[in-house]
N, C-alpha and C positions, 0 to 999 in steps of 0.2 A: 523200928520205923526208919525210913530212909533219911540219911543225914542231909541230903540236898534239900529235901522238903523242910526239914527242921531249920536249916540255915536260912532258907527263903522266908519262912514264917518269922524267924528271929530278926532278920533284917527289916522286914516290913513293920514289925511291932517295935523295933528298936530296943530289943531286950536280948539277953543271952540265950543260948541254946538250952541251958539248964532251966531257965524260966519257962521256955516253950514246953519243955517236957513236963513241968509242973502244971501248965495250963491245959495240956492235952486231955486229962480226965474231964475237965469242965466242958471243953469243946465237944467231947464225945457224948457227955450227958445231954448237952443241949441238942445235939444231932438226934439222939434217941427220942427226946421229948418232941422235937419238931416232927420227926417221922411218925411218931405215934399219933400226934394230933392230926396230921394229914390223913392217916389211915382211918381214924375215927370220923373225920369230916367226910371222907368218901363213903364210909358205911352209912352215916346219917343221911347223906343226900340220896343214896340208893334206897334206903328205908323210906324216906319221904316220898320218893317216886312211887314206890309200891303202895304206900298209904293213899296217895292221891288217886291211883288207879282203883283201889277198893272203894274209896269215897265216891268216885264216879259211878261205880256199879251200884252202891247203896243208894245214891241219889236217884238213879234210874228206877230202882225198886221202890223208893219212896214216892217218886212222882207217878209211877204206874200203879202204886198200891191201892189207889182209890177204886180202880176197876176190879181188883182182886179182893181177897179177904183182908179185913181191917187189921188183923194181927200181923200180916206181912208188912204193912205200912208202919205199924208201931215198932216192930223189930228193926226195920231199916232205919227208922228215925233214931232209935237208941244207939245203933251201931255208928251212925253218922256223927252223933254227938261225941261218942268215945273216940272215934278216929280223928275228929277235929281237935279234941283236947290233946291227943297224942301228937298230932302234927304241930300244934303250938309248942309243945314241950320240945320236940325235935328242933323246931325253929329257934327256940331260946338257946339250946345247947350248941347249935350251929353258930349262932351269933357270938356266944362266949368263945368258942374255938377260933372264930375269925378275928376276934379282938386280941386274944392271947397269943395266937400264932406269930404275928409279926415281931413280937418281942424276942422270940427264939430265932428268928430268921437271919439277922445280919451276921452273927458269928458263924453260923453254919455255912452260909454262902462263902464267907471269907475262907473258911477251912476247906471247903470243897474245891475251890479254884486251884489249890495246890496239888490236889490228889489226881486231877484229870491229866 
């Protein structure tokens, strides 16, 4: 690791360079967890968008099902219920990640400002 970066971090934290070297694994771990949570959050939001699209299609099948066979309406209703439950589950996971993510954020931003 660059000694200039280490000395800047040490000056800012008011600790020795050796202590900064000890803190580096913790900062790296936090960076990995933060990056992982952001990637999972992006995947969940993409998945939620796809589910909403399929819910729209199923809702159209459900609303038009009265003019078609009754089994089409029942199947669309069942799929709509399953997709709704899945969307709620994704919403809860997204909320958990949004709550946990800021606790990882400050140290990572601090660490990244020296790398740029």
